[in-house]
PDB file as gemmi writes it, atoms N, CA and C in Angstrom:
CRYST1    1.000    1.000    1.000  90.00  90.00  90.00 P 1                      
ATOM      1  N   MET A   1     -84.549  49.099  -6.253  1.00  0.00           N  
ATOM      2  CA  MET A   1     -84.528  49.687  -4.967  1.00  0.00           C  
ATOM      3  C   MET A   1     -84.193  48.637  -3.880  1.00  0.00           C  
ATOM      4  N   ALA A   2     -84.758  47.431  -4.085  1.00  0.00           N  
ATOM      5  CA  ALA A   2     -84.486  46.411  -3.097  1.00  0.00           C  
ATOM      6  C   ALA A   2     -83.028  46.024  -3.075  1.00  0.00           C  
ATOM      7  N   ASP A   3     -82.406  46.053  -4.275  1.00  0.00           N  
ATOM      8  CA  ASP A   3     -80.947  45.769  -4.373  1.00  0.00           C  
ATOM      9  C   ASP A   3     -80.163  46.801  -3.575  1.00  0.00           C  
ATOM     10  N   ASP A   4     -80.561  48.068  -3.638  1.00  0.00           N  
ATOM     11  CA  ASP A   4     -79.871  49.119  -2.905  1.00  0.00           C  
ATOM     12  C   ASP A   4     -80.024  48.905  -1.413  1.00  0.00           C  
ATOM     13  N   ASN A   5     -81.234  48.504  -0.983  1.00  0.00           N  
ATOM     14  CA  ASN A   5     -81.470  48.235   0.472  1.00  0.00           C  
ATOM     15  C   ASN A   5     -80.637  47.011   0.879  1.00  0.00           C  
ATOM     16  N   ASP A   6     -80.571  45.951   0.072  1.00  0.00           N  
ATOM     17  CA  ASP A   6     -79.757  44.801   0.405  1.00  0.00           C  
ATOM     18  C   ASP A   6     -78.287  45.137   0.501  1.00  0.00           C  
ATOM     19  N   ALA A   7     -77.790  45.995  -0.460  1.00  0.00           N  
ATOM     20  CA  ALA A   7     -76.406  46.411  -0.415  1.00  0.00           C  
ATOM     21  C   ALA A   7     -76.097  47.226   0.837  1.00  0.00           C  
ATOM     22  N   LEU A   8     -77.005  48.104   1.191  1.00  0.00           N  
ATOM     23  CA  LEU A   8     -76.786  48.925   2.394  1.00  0.00           C  
ATOM     24  C   LEU A   8     -76.829  48.030   3.655  1.00  0.00           C  
ATOM     25  N   ALA A   9     -77.734  47.063   3.662  1.00  0.00           N  
ATOM     26  CA  ALA A   9     -77.758  46.183   4.816  1.00  0.00           C  
ATOM     27  C   ALA A   9     -76.446  45.351   4.947  1.00  0.00           C  
ATOM     28  N   ASP A  10     -75.898  44.911   3.798  1.00  0.00           N  
ATOM     29  CA  ASP A  10     -74.614  44.203   3.808  1.00  0.00           C  
ATOM     30  C   ASP A  10     -73.495  45.105   4.309  1.00  0.00           C  
ATOM     31  N   ILE A  11     -73.515  46.313   3.865  1.00  0.00           N  
ATOM     32  CA  ILE A  11     -72.498  47.287   4.327  1.00  0.00           C  
ATOM     33  C   ILE A  11     -72.579  47.515   5.821  1.00  0.00           C  
ATOM     34  N   GLU A  12     -73.833  47.715   6.279  1.00  0.00           N  
ATOM     35  CA  GLU A  12     -74.013  47.904   7.709  1.00  0.00           C  
ATOM     36  C   GLU A  12     -73.564  46.686   8.543  1.00  0.00           C  
ATOM     37  N   ARG A  13     -73.781  45.476   8.019  1.00  0.00           N  
ATOM     38  CA  ARG A  13     -73.294  44.259   8.717  1.00  0.00           C  
ATOM     39  C   ARG A  13     -71.770  44.237   8.825  1.00  0.00           C  
ATOM     40  N   GLN A  14     -71.132  44.563   7.750  1.00  0.00           N  
ATOM     41  CA  GLN A  14     -69.688  44.604   7.780  1.00  0.00           C  
ATOM     42  C   GLN A  14     -69.137  45.665   8.726  1.00  0.00           C  
ATOM     43  N   ILE A  15     -69.794  46.779   8.723  1.00  0.00           N  
ATOM     44  CA  ILE A  15     -69.410  47.900   9.638  1.00  0.00           C  
ATOM     45  C   ILE A  15     -69.598  47.469  11.079  1.00  0.00           C  
ATOM     46  N   SER A  16     -70.646  46.708  11.369  1.00  0.00           N  
ATOM     47  CA  SER A  16     -70.879  46.262  12.731  1.00  0.00           C  
ATOM     48  C   SER A  16     -69.857  45.219  13.121  1.00  0.00           C  
ATOM     49  N   LYS A  17     -69.276  44.474  12.164  1.00  0.00           N  
ATOM     50  CA  LYS A  17     -68.227  43.575  12.464  1.00  0.00           C  
ATOM     51  C   LYS A  17     -66.973  44.276  12.934  1.00  0.00           C  
ATOM     52  N   LEU A  18     -66.783  45.516  12.468  1.00  0.00           N  
ATOM     53  CA  LEU A  18     -65.670  46.275  12.986  1.00  0.00           C  
ATOM     54  C   LEU A  18     -65.779  46.569  14.451  1.00  0.00           C  
ATOM     55  N   GLU A  19     -67.034  46.785  14.867  1.00  0.00           N  
ATOM     56  CA  GLU A  19     -67.285  47.056  16.340  1.00  0.00           C  
ATOM     57  C   GLU A  19     -66.891  45.794  17.118  1.00  0.00           C  
ATOM     58  N   SER A  20     -67.299  44.635  16.667  1.00  0.00           N  
ATOM     59  CA  SER A  20     -66.959  43.405  17.436  1.00  0.00           C  
ATOM     60  C   SER A  20     -65.457  43.109  17.352  1.00  0.00           C  
ATOM     61  N   THR A  21     -64.835  43.475  16.233  1.00  0.00           N  
ATOM     62  CA  THR A  21     -63.403  43.312  16.185  1.00  0.00           C  
ATOM     63  C   THR A  21     -62.664  44.211  17.169  1.00  0.00           C  
ATOM     64  N   ALA A  22     -63.181  45.422  17.309  1.00  0.00           N  
ATOM     65  CA  ALA A  22     -62.557  46.325  18.307  1.00  0.00           C  
ATOM     66  C   ALA A  22     -62.759  45.770  19.715  1.00  0.00           C  
ATOM     67  N   THR A  23     -63.902  45.222  19.998  1.00  0.00           N  
ATOM     68  CA  THR A  23     -64.127  44.575  21.301  1.00  0.00           C  
ATOM     69  C   THR A  23     -63.158  43.403  21.498  1.00  0.00           C  
ATOM     70  N   ASN A  24     -62.948  42.650  20.470  1.00  0.00           N  
ATOM     71  CA  ASN A  24     -62.037  41.495  20.585  1.00  0.00           C  
ATOM     72  C   ASN A  24     -60.587  42.001  20.800  1.00  0.00           C  
ATOM     73  N   LEU A  25     -60.241  43.110  20.170  1.00  0.00           N  
ATOM     74  CA  LEU A  25     -58.899  43.691  20.364  1.00  0.00           C  
ATOM     75  C   LEU A  25     -58.736  44.117  21.821  1.00  0.00           C  
ATOM     76  N   GLU A  26     -59.754  44.698  22.384  1.00  0.00           N  
ATOM     77  CA  GLU A  26     -59.713  45.061  23.812  1.00  0.00           C  
ATOM     78  C   GLU A  26     -59.514  43.842  24.692  1.00  0.00           C  
ATOM     79  N   MET A  27     -60.214  42.800  24.375  1.00  0.00           N  
ATOM     80  CA  MET A  27     -60.051  41.576  25.126  1.00  0.00           C  
ATOM     81  C   MET A  27     -58.644  41.015  25.010  1.00  0.00           C  
ATOM     82  N   MET A  28     -58.103  41.058  23.794  1.00  0.00           N  
ATOM     83  CA  MET A  28     -56.727  40.586  23.593  1.00  0.00           C  
ATOM     84  C   MET A  28     -55.753  41.475  24.357  1.00  0.00           C  
ATOM     85  N   SER A  29     -56.034  42.774  24.451  1.00  0.00           N  
ATOM     86  CA  SER A  29     -55.215  43.648  25.193  1.00  0.00           C  
ATOM     87  C   SER A  29     -55.191  43.285  26.680  1.00  0.00           C  
ATOM     88  N   THR A  30     -56.330  42.937  27.208  1.00  0.00           N  
ATOM     89  CA  THR A  30     -56.431  42.483  28.622  1.00  0.00           C  
ATOM     90  C   THR A  30     -55.634  41.208  28.829  1.00  0.00           C  
ATOM     91  N   LEU A  31     -55.776  40.262  27.905  1.00  0.00           N  
ATOM     92  CA  LEU A  31     -55.047  38.983  27.991  1.00  0.00           C  
ATOM     93  C   LEU A  31     -53.562  39.214  27.923  1.00  0.00           C  
ATOM     94  N   ALA A  32     -53.106  40.111  27.042  1.00  0.00           N  
ATOM     95  CA  ALA A  32     -51.692  40.411  26.897  1.00  0.00           C  
ATOM     96  C   ALA A  32     -51.164  41.055  28.170  1.00  0.00           C  
ATOM     97  N   ALA A  33     -51.936  41.932  28.737  1.00  0.00           N  
ATOM     98  CA  ALA A  33     -51.530  42.560  30.012  1.00  0.00           C  
ATOM     99  C   ALA A  33     -51.383  41.535  31.140  1.00  0.00           C  
ATOM    100  N   ARG A  34     -52.319  40.645  31.191  1.00  0.00           N  
ATOM    101  CA  ARG A  34     -52.232  39.590  32.215  1.00  0.00           C  
ATOM    102  C   ARG A  34     -51.063  38.657  32.035  1.00  0.00           C  
ATOM    103  N   ALA A  35     -50.625  38.538  30.753  1.00  0.00           N  
ATOM    104  CA  ALA A  35     -49.480  37.664  30.421  1.00  0.00           C  
ATOM    105  C   ALA A  35     -48.151  38.427  30.516  1.00  0.00           C  
ATOM    106  N   GLY A  36     -48.228  39.683  30.968  1.00  0.00           N  
ATOM    107  CA  GLY A  36     -47.037  40.450  31.152  1.00  0.00           C  
ATOM    108  C   GLY A  36     -46.500  41.103  29.863  1.00  0.00           C  
ATOM    109  N   GLN A  37     -47.304  41.153  28.850  1.00  0.00           N  
ATOM    110  CA  GLN A  37     -46.935  41.766  27.555  1.00  0.00           C  
ATOM    111  C   GLN A  37     -47.417  43.205  27.447  1.00  0.00           C  
ATOM    112  N   LYS A  38     -46.851  44.048  28.263  1.00  0.00           N  
ATOM    113  CA  LYS A  38     -47.340  45.426  28.387  1.00  0.00           C  
ATOM    114  C   LYS A  38     -47.360  46.188  27.068  1.00  0.00           C  
ATOM    115  N   ASP A  39     -46.272  46.059  26.299  1.00  0.00           N  
ATOM    116  CA  ASP A  39     -46.207  46.802  25.013  1.00  0.00           C  
ATOM    117  C   ASP A  39     -47.292  46.299  24.024  1.00  0.00           C  
ATOM    118  N   ASN A  40     -47.463  45.008  23.967  1.00  0.00           N  
ATOM    119  CA  ASN A  40     -48.486  44.432  23.064  1.00  0.00           C  
ATOM    120  C   ASN A  40     -49.878  44.852  23.582  1.00  0.00           C  
ATOM    121  N   SER A  41     -50.063  44.839  24.888  1.00  0.00           N  
ATOM    122  CA  SER A  41     -51.322  45.230  25.445  1.00  0.00           C  
ATOM    123  C   SER A  41     -51.676  46.701  25.067  1.00  0.00           C  
ATOM    124  N   LEU A  42     -50.743  47.545  25.152  1.00  0.00           N  
ATOM    125  CA  LEU A  42     -50.952  48.979  24.801  1.00  0.00           C  
ATOM    126  C   LEU A  42     -51.245  49.120  23.345  1.00  0.00           C  
ATOM    127  N   GLN A  43     -50.518  48.397  22.489  1.00  0.00           N  
ATOM    128  CA  GLN A  43     -50.750  48.463  21.047  1.00  0.00           C  
ATOM    129  C   GLN A  43     -52.145  47.941  20.678  1.00  0.00           C  
ATOM    130  N   LEU A  44     -52.497  46.853  21.303  1.00  0.00           N  
ATOM    131  CA  LEU A  44     -53.834  46.329  21.032  1.00  0.00           C  
ATOM    132  C   LEU A  44     -54.950  47.250  21.465  1.00  0.00           C  
ATOM    133  N   ALA A  45     -54.775  47.878  22.631  1.00  0.00           N  
ATOM    134  CA  ALA A  45     -55.786  48.861  23.099  1.00  0.00           C  
ATOM    135  C   ALA A  45     -55.863  50.065  22.204  1.00  0.00           C  
ATOM    136  N   ASP A  46     -54.726  50.558  21.723  1.00  0.00           N  
ATOM    137  CA  ASP A  46     -54.698  51.677  20.779  1.00  0.00           C  
ATOM    138  C   ASP A  46     -55.367  51.264  19.462  1.00  0.00           C  
ATOM    139  N   SER A  47     -55.085  50.050  19.018  1.00  0.00           N  
ATOM    140  CA  SER A  47     -55.684  49.541  17.771  1.00  0.00           C  
ATOM    141  C   SER A  47     -57.205  49.429  17.900  1.00  0.00           C  
ATOM    142  N   ALA A  48     -57.695  49.049  19.032  1.00  0.00           N  
ATOM    143  CA  ALA A  48     -59.136  48.948  19.276  1.00  0.00           C  
ATOM    144  C   ALA A  48     -59.793  50.336  19.102  1.00  0.00           C  
ATOM    145  N   VAL A  49     -59.143  51.326  19.704  1.00  0.00           N  
ATOM    146  CA  VAL A  49     -59.629  52.709  19.559  1.00  0.00           C  
ATOM    147  C   VAL A  49     -59.645  53.144  18.079  1.00  0.00           C  
ATOM    148  N   ASP A  50     -58.502  52.844  17.383  1.00  0.00           N  
ATOM    149  CA  ASP A  50     -58.450  53.234  15.985  1.00  0.00           C  
ATOM    150  C   ASP A  50     -59.483  52.551  15.149  1.00  0.00           C  
ATOM    151  N   VAL A  51     -59.760  51.274  15.420  1.00  0.00           N  
ATOM    152  CA  VAL A  51     -60.787  50.520  14.658  1.00  0.00           C  
ATOM    153  C   VAL A  51     -62.147  51.165  14.927  1.00  0.00           C  
ATOM    154  N   ARG A  52     -62.410  51.560  16.168  1.00  0.00           N  
ATOM    155  CA  ARG A  52     -63.715  52.177  16.509  1.00  0.00           C  
ATOM    156  C   ARG A  52     -63.883  53.526  15.791  1.00  0.00           C  
ATOM    157  N   VAL A  53     -62.799  54.271  15.679  1.00  0.00           N  
ATOM    158  CA  VAL A  53     -62.858  55.543  14.973  1.00  0.00           C  
ATOM    159  C   VAL A  53     -63.140  55.369  13.515  1.00  0.00           C  
ATOM    160  N   GLN A  54     -62.465  54.364  12.868  1.00  0.00           N  
ATOM    161  CA  GLN A  54     -62.726  54.089  11.466  1.00  0.00           C  
ATOM    162  C   GLN A  54     -64.153  53.540  11.273  1.00  0.00           C  
ATOM    163  N   GLN A  55     -64.613  52.728  12.224  1.00  0.00           N  
ATOM    164  CA  GLN A  55     -65.961  52.169  12.124  1.00  0.00           C  
ATOM    165  C   GLN A  55     -66.977  53.303  12.155  1.00  0.00           C  
ATOM    166  N   PHE A  56     -66.744  54.299  13.038  1.00  0.00           N  
ATOM    167  CA  PHE A  56     -67.644  55.433  13.128  1.00  0.00           C  
ATOM    168  C   PHE A  56     -67.643  56.249  11.793  1.00  0.00           C  
ATOM    169  N   LYS A  57     -66.462  56.466  11.253  1.00  0.00           N  
ATOM    170  CA  LYS A  57     -66.336  57.210  10.002  1.00  0.00           C  
ATOM    171  C   LYS A  57     -67.036  56.463   8.826  1.00  0.00           C  
ATOM    172  N   LEU A  58     -66.808  55.135   8.787  1.00  0.00           N  
ATOM    173  CA  LEU A  58     -67.430  54.364   7.740  1.00  0.00           C  
ATOM    174  C   LEU A  58     -68.955  54.371   7.899  1.00  0.00           C  
ATOM    175  N   TYR A  59     -69.431  54.271   9.112  1.00  0.00           N  
ATOM    176  CA  TYR A  59     -70.867  54.286   9.353  1.00  0.00           C  
ATOM    177  C   TYR A  59     -71.483  55.603   8.838  1.00  0.00           C  
ATOM    178  N   ARG A  60     -70.782  56.714   9.129  1.00  0.00           N  
ATOM    179  CA  ARG A  60     -71.299  58.031   8.691  1.00  0.00           C  
ATOM    180  C   ARG A  60     -71.289  58.112   7.147  1.00  0.00           C  
ATOM    181  N   ALA A  61     -70.385  57.383   6.512  1.00  0.00           N  
ATOM    182  CA  ALA A  61     -70.289  57.444   5.046  1.00  0.00           C  
ATOM    183  C   ALA A  61     -70.924  56.275   4.364  1.00  0.00           C  
ATOM    184  N   LYS A  62     -71.734  55.464   5.081  1.00  0.00           N  
ATOM    185  CA  LYS A  62     -72.275  54.247   4.556  1.00  0.00           C  
ATOM    186  C   LYS A  62     -73.075  54.462   3.281  1.00  0.00           C  
ATOM    187  N   ASP A  63     -73.712  55.563   3.093  1.00  0.00           N  
ATOM    188  CA  ASP A  63     -74.528  55.806   1.841  1.00  0.00           C  
ATOM    189  C   ASP A  63     -73.653  56.036   0.655  1.00  0.00           C  
ATOM    190  N   LYS A  64     -72.401  56.367   0.898  1.00  0.00           N  
ATOM    191  CA  LYS A  64     -71.427  56.567  -0.222  1.00  0.00           C  
ATOM    192  C   LYS A  64     -70.654  55.357  -0.600  1.00  0.00           C  
ATOM    193  N   LEU A  65     -70.688  54.352   0.263  1.00  0.00           N  
ATOM    194  CA  LEU A  65     -69.928  53.128   0.028  1.00  0.00           C  
ATOM    195  C   LEU A  65     -70.572  52.221  -0.983  1.00  0.00           C  
ATOM    196  N   GLN A  66     -69.764  51.581  -1.792  1.00  0.00           N  
ATOM    197  CA  GLN A  66     -70.298  50.612  -2.785  1.00  0.00           C  
ATOM    198  C   GLN A  66     -69.706  49.275  -2.500  1.00  0.00           C  
ATOM    199  N   GLU A  67     -70.593  48.332  -2.235  1.00  0.00           N  
ATOM    200  CA  GLU A  67     -70.059  46.987  -1.831  1.00  0.00           C  
ATOM    201  C   GLU A  67     -69.371  46.225  -2.921  1.00  0.00           C  
ATOM    202  N   ASN A  68     -69.503  46.693  -4.152  1.00  0.00           N  
ATOM    203  CA  ASN A  68     -68.785  46.038  -5.287  1.00  0.00           C  
ATOM    204  C   ASN A  68     -67.496  46.694  -5.630  1.00  0.00           C  
ATOM    205  N   SER A  69     -67.120  47.744  -4.896  1.00  0.00           N  
ATOM    206  CA  SER A  69     -65.823  48.421  -5.223  1.00  0.00           C  
ATOM    207  C   SER A  69     -64.652  47.566  -4.703  1.00  0.00           C  
ATOM    208  N   ASN A  70     -63.559  47.760  -5.340  1.00  0.00           N  
ATOM    209  CA  ASN A  70     -62.356  47.005  -4.967  1.00  0.00           C  
ATOM    210  C   ASN A  70     -61.935  47.368  -3.532  1.00  0.00           C  
ATOM    211  N   GLU A  71     -62.084  48.659  -3.227  1.00  0.00           N  
ATOM    212  CA  GLU A  71     -61.703  49.155  -1.882  1.00  0.00           C  
ATOM    213  C   GLU A  71     -62.554  48.450  -0.772  1.00  0.00           C  
ATOM    214  N   TRP A  72     -63.864  48.359  -1.066  1.00  0.00           N  
ATOM    215  CA  TRP A  72     -64.730  47.794  -0.069  1.00  0.00           C  
ATOM    216  C   TRP A  72     -64.443  46.288   0.082  1.00  0.00           C  
ATOM    217  N   LYS A  73     -64.200  45.625  -1.034  1.00  0.00           N  
ATOM    218  CA  LYS A  73     -63.850  44.182  -0.985  1.00  0.00           C  
ATOM    219  C   LYS A  73     -62.520  43.984  -0.238  1.00  0.00           C  
ATOM    220  N   ALA A  74     -61.561  44.882  -0.402  1.00  0.00           N  
ATOM    221  CA  ALA A  74     -60.281  44.767   0.275  1.00  0.00           C  
ATOM    222  C   ALA A  74     -60.503  44.968   1.786  1.00  0.00           C  
ATOM    223  N   LEU A  75     -61.404  45.879   2.160  1.00  0.00           N  
ATOM    224  CA  LEU A  75     -61.691  46.096   3.559  1.00  0.00           C  
ATOM    225  C   LEU A  75     -62.294  44.873   4.171  1.00  0.00           C  
ATOM    226  N   THR A  76     -63.292  44.272   3.526  1.00  0.00           N  
ATOM    227  CA  THR A  76     -63.956  43.094   4.119  1.00  0.00           C  
ATOM    228  C   THR A  76     -63.016  41.930   4.208  1.00  0.00           C  
ATOM    229  N   ALA A  77     -62.134  41.743   3.192  1.00  0.00           N  
ATOM    230  CA  ALA A  77     -61.177  40.679   3.222  1.00  0.00           C  
ATOM    231  C   ALA A  77     -60.174  40.910   4.375  1.00  0.00           C  
ATOM    232  N   SER A  78     -59.715  42.123   4.510  1.00  0.00           N  
ATOM    233  CA  SER A  78     -58.774  42.438   5.587  1.00  0.00           C  
ATOM    234  C   SER A  78     -59.429  42.241   6.941  1.00  0.00           C  
ATOM    235  N   LEU A  79     -60.657  42.546   7.071  1.00  0.00           N  
ATOM    236  CA  LEU A  79     -61.394  42.327   8.341  1.00  0.00           C  
ATOM    237  C   LEU A  79     -61.398  40.840   8.683  1.00  0.00           C  
ATOM    238  N   GLU A  80     -61.613  40.017   7.703  1.00  0.00           N  
ATOM    239  CA  GLU A  80     -61.624  38.557   7.921  1.00  0.00           C  
ATOM    240  C   GLU A  80     -60.223  38.071   8.390  1.00  0.00           C  
ATOM    241  N   VAL A  81     -59.163  38.617   7.810  1.00  0.00           N  
ATOM    242  CA  VAL A  81     -57.811  38.265   8.199  1.00  0.00           C  
ATOM    243  C   VAL A  81     -57.579  38.676   9.640  1.00  0.00           C  
ATOM    244  N   VAL A  82     -57.997  39.878  10.037  1.00  0.00           N  
ATOM    245  CA  VAL A  82     -57.807  40.287  11.411  1.00  0.00           C  
ATOM    246  C   VAL A  82     -58.500  39.357  12.372  1.00  0.00           C  
ATOM    247  N   ASN A  83     -59.716  39.070  12.070  1.00  0.00           N  
ATOM    248  CA  ASN A  83     -60.462  38.160  12.958  1.00  0.00           C  
ATOM    249  C   ASN A  83     -59.907  36.778  13.000  1.00  0.00           C  
ATOM    250  N   HIS A  84     -59.355  36.283  11.904  1.00  0.00           N  
ATOM    251  CA  HIS A  84     -58.695  34.991  11.875  1.00  0.00           C  
ATOM    252  C   HIS A  84     -57.491  35.017  12.845  1.00  0.00           C  
ATOM    253  N   PHE A  85     -56.685  36.066  12.739  1.00  0.00           N  
ATOM    254  CA  PHE A  85     -55.514  36.144  13.633  1.00  0.00           C  
ATOM    255  C   PHE A  85     -55.913  36.335  15.095  1.00  0.00           C  
ATOM    256  N   ILE A  86     -56.974  37.043  15.343  1.00  0.00           N  
ATOM    257  CA  ILE A  86     -57.454  37.176  16.721  1.00  0.00           C  
ATOM    258  C   ILE A  86     -57.813  35.799  17.274  1.00  0.00           C  
ATOM    259  N   ASP A  87     -58.519  35.014  16.459  1.00  0.00           N  
ATOM    260  CA  ASP A  87     -58.857  33.662  16.911  1.00  0.00           C  
ATOM    261  C   ASP A  87     -57.626  32.814  17.216  1.00  0.00           C  
ATOM    262  N   GLU A  88     -56.636  32.924  16.310  1.00  0.00           N  
ATOM    263  CA  GLU A  88     -55.404  32.151  16.530  1.00  0.00           C  
ATOM    264  C   GLU A  88     -54.649  32.618  17.772  1.00  0.00           C  
ATOM    265  N   SER A  89     -54.667  33.904  18.020  1.00  0.00           N  
ATOM    266  CA  SER A  89     -53.904  34.389  19.177  1.00  0.00           C  
ATOM    267  C   SER A  89     -54.612  34.125  20.497  1.00  0.00           C  
ATOM    268  N   LEU A  90     -55.876  33.806  20.458  1.00  0.00           N  
ATOM    269  CA  LEU A  90     -56.541  33.387  21.712  1.00  0.00           C  
ATOM    270  C   LEU A  90     -55.953  32.076  22.185  1.00  0.00           C  
ATOM    271  N   ALA A  91     -55.539  31.249  21.281  1.00  0.00           N  
ATOM    272  CA  ALA A  91     -54.948  29.968  21.613  1.00  0.00           C  
ATOM    273  C   ALA A  91     -53.431  30.086  21.915  1.00  0.00           C  
ATOM    274  N   ASP A  92     -52.852  31.094  21.298  1.00  0.00           N  
ATOM    275  CA  ASP A  92     -51.370  31.277  21.441  1.00  0.00           C  
ATOM    276  C   ASP A  92     -51.034  32.782  21.359  1.00  0.00           C  
ATOM    277  N   LEU A  93     -50.818  33.344  22.527  1.00  0.00           N  
ATOM    278  CA  LEU A  93     -50.522  34.790  22.577  1.00  0.00           C  
ATOM    279  C   LEU A  93     -49.272  35.148  21.764  1.00  0.00           C  
ATOM    280  N   GLY A  94     -48.477  34.170  21.343  1.00  0.00           N  
ATOM    281  CA  GLY A  94     -47.360  34.475  20.531  1.00  0.00           C  
ATOM    282  C   GLY A  94     -47.711  35.000  19.133  1.00  0.00           C  
ATOM    283  N   GLN A  95     -48.995  34.861  18.815  1.00  0.00           N  
ATOM    284  CA  GLN A  95     -49.514  35.279  17.531  1.00  0.00           C  
ATOM    285  C   GLN A  95     -49.974  36.767  17.489  1.00  0.00           C  
ATOM    286  N   ILE A  96     -49.754  37.444  18.604  1.00  0.00           N  
ATOM    287  CA  ILE A  96     -50.223  38.846  18.687  1.00  0.00           C  
ATOM    288  C   ILE A  96     -49.637  39.714  17.590  1.00  0.00           C  
ATOM    289  N   LYS A  97     -48.371  39.499  17.192  1.00  0.00           N  
ATOM    290  CA  LYS A  97     -47.776  40.288  16.135  1.00  0.00           C  
ATOM    291  C   LYS A  97     -48.569  40.215  14.853  1.00  0.00           C  
ATOM    292  N   ASN A  98     -49.092  39.011  14.548  1.00  0.00           N  
ATOM    293  CA  ASN A  98     -49.884  38.865  13.354  1.00  0.00           C  
ATOM    294  C   ASN A  98     -51.205  39.722  13.471  1.00  0.00           C  
ATOM    295  N   VAL A  99     -51.720  39.753  14.685  1.00  0.00           N  
ATOM    296  CA  VAL A  99     -52.931  40.551  14.901  1.00  0.00           C  
ATOM    297  C   VAL A  99     -52.599  42.033  14.643  1.00  0.00           C  
ATOM    298  N   LEU A 100     -51.531  42.489  15.253  1.00  0.00           N  
ATOM    299  CA  LEU A 100     -51.165  43.883  15.128  1.00  0.00           C  
ATOM    300  C   LEU A 100     -50.849  44.243  13.674  1.00  0.00           C  
ATOM    301  N   ASP A 101     -50.148  43.398  12.960  1.00  0.00           N  
ATOM    302  CA  ASP A 101     -49.811  43.673  11.564  1.00  0.00           C  
ATOM    303  C   ASP A 101     -51.097  43.702  10.732  1.00  0.00           C  
ATOM    304  N   SER A 102     -52.031  42.775  10.929  1.00  0.00           N  
ATOM    305  CA  SER A 102     -53.214  42.734  10.117  1.00  0.00           C  
ATOM    306  C   SER A 102     -54.147  43.907  10.476  1.00  0.00           C  
ATOM    307  N   VAL A 103     -54.148  44.376  11.725  1.00  0.00           N  
ATOM    308  CA  VAL A 103     -54.959  45.534  12.090  1.00  0.00           C  
ATOM    309  C   VAL A 103     -54.377  46.778  11.412  1.00  0.00           C  
ATOM    310  N   SER A 104     -53.074  46.910  11.354  1.00  0.00           N  
ATOM    311  CA  SER A 104     -52.482  48.037  10.687  1.00  0.00           C  
ATOM    312  C   SER A 104     -52.929  48.064   9.217  1.00  0.00           C  
ATOM    313  N   GLN A 105     -52.910  46.962   8.585  1.00  0.00           N  
ATOM    314  CA  GLN A 105     -53.364  46.801   7.191  1.00  0.00           C  
ATOM    315  C   GLN A 105     -54.846  47.219   7.083  1.00  0.00           C  
ATOM    316  N   LEU A 106     -55.627  46.709   7.940  1.00  0.00           N  
ATOM    317  CA  LEU A 106     -57.099  47.039   7.945  1.00  0.00           C  
ATOM    318  C   LEU A 106     -57.285  48.536   8.063  1.00  0.00           C  
ATOM    319  N   LEU A 107     -56.579  49.157   8.968  1.00  0.00           N  
ATOM    320  CA  LEU A 107     -56.742  50.641   9.185  1.00  0.00           C  
ATOM    321  C   LEU A 107     -56.274  51.418   7.948  1.00  0.00           C  
ATOM    322  N   ALA A 108     -55.195  50.948   7.293  1.00  0.00           N  
ATOM    323  CA  ALA A 108     -54.759  51.619   6.061  1.00  0.00           C  
ATOM    324  C   ALA A 108     -55.799  51.467   4.956  1.00  0.00           C  
ATOM    325  N   ILE A 109     -56.377  50.317   4.832  1.00  0.00           N  
ATOM    326  CA  ILE A 109     -57.385  50.114   3.798  1.00  0.00           C  
ATOM    327  C   ILE A 109     -58.631  50.943   4.106  1.00  0.00           C  
ATOM    328  N   ALA A 110     -59.053  51.012   5.370  1.00  0.00           N  
ATOM    329  CA  ALA A 110     -60.209  51.845   5.759  1.00  0.00           C  
ATOM    330  C   ALA A 110     -59.958  53.297   5.444  1.00  0.00           C  
ATOM    331  N   THR A 111     -58.748  53.766   5.743  1.00  0.00           N  
ATOM    332  CA  THR A 111     -58.380  55.166   5.449  1.00  0.00           C  
ATOM    333  C   THR A 111     -58.449  55.473   3.979  1.00  0.00           C  
ATOM    334  N   LYS A 112     -57.926  54.508   3.187  1.00  0.00           N  
ATOM    335  CA  LYS A 112     -57.969  54.641   1.727  1.00  0.00           C  
ATOM    336  C   LYS A 112     -59.399  54.678   1.227  1.00  0.00           C  
ATOM    337  N   LEU A 113     -60.225  53.800   1.716  1.00  0.00           N  
ATOM    338  CA  LEU A 113     -61.642  53.709   1.319  1.00  0.00           C  
ATOM    339  C   LEU A 113     -62.355  55.065   1.644  1.00  0.00           C  
ATOM    340  N   LEU A 114     -62.121  55.560   2.815  1.00  0.00           N  
ATOM    341  CA  LEU A 114     -62.764  56.830   3.186  1.00  0.00           C  
ATOM    342  C   LEU A 114     -62.277  57.951   2.313  1.00  0.00           C  
ATOM    343  N   THR A 115     -61.018  57.934   1.892  1.00  0.00           N  
ATOM    344  CA  THR A 115     -60.491  58.940   1.010  1.00  0.00           C  
ATOM    345  C   THR A 115     -61.155  58.851  -0.351  1.00  0.00           C  
ATOM    346  N   VAL A 116     -61.348  57.634  -0.845  1.00  0.00           N  
ATOM    347  CA  VAL A 116     -61.941  57.435  -2.140  1.00  0.00           C  
ATOM    348  C   VAL A 116     -63.382  57.963  -2.186  1.00  0.00           C  
ATOM    349  N   VAL A 117     -64.122  57.723  -1.118  1.00  0.00           N  
ATOM    350  CA  VAL A 117     -65.536  58.155  -1.103  1.00  0.00           C  
ATOM    351  C   VAL A 117     -65.685  59.581  -0.646  1.00  0.00           C  
ATOM    352  N   GLY A 118     -64.581  60.210  -0.265  1.00  0.00           N  
ATOM    353  CA  GLY A 118     -64.659  61.596   0.100  1.00  0.00           C  
ATOM    354  C   GLY A 118     -65.200  61.851   1.455  1.00  0.00           C  
ATOM    355  N   ALA A 119     -65.013  60.936   2.391  1.00  0.00           N  
ATOM    356  CA  ALA A 119     -65.550  61.113   3.754  1.00  0.00           C  
ATOM    357  C   ALA A 119     -64.481  61.556   4.686  1.00  0.00           C  
TER     358      ALA A 119                                                      
END                                                                             
């Protein structure tokens, strides 16, 4: 039973990382807007909303998620990639395309995971 509680706590931590990722995407959107990158700003803002929607869906399905599944591992790895590119783009806004590409991948993986668990 303790293992189940630990697994659920780990899942909840990863899901909360999605929330902070969405917040970071909103910040990147603001920075892009200030830099005159209107299209990137809009894409980042839309991505932030999409990440929040997936985060909400995953939270609601948290009891069905298995932290040892390939889909969950892919989601957590993809989340790390997104956050890595966000960090890089803070230093160089020219890296925003990498952020957008990695967020698209993250959203696709989250959608697949939700489909697998039936949520």
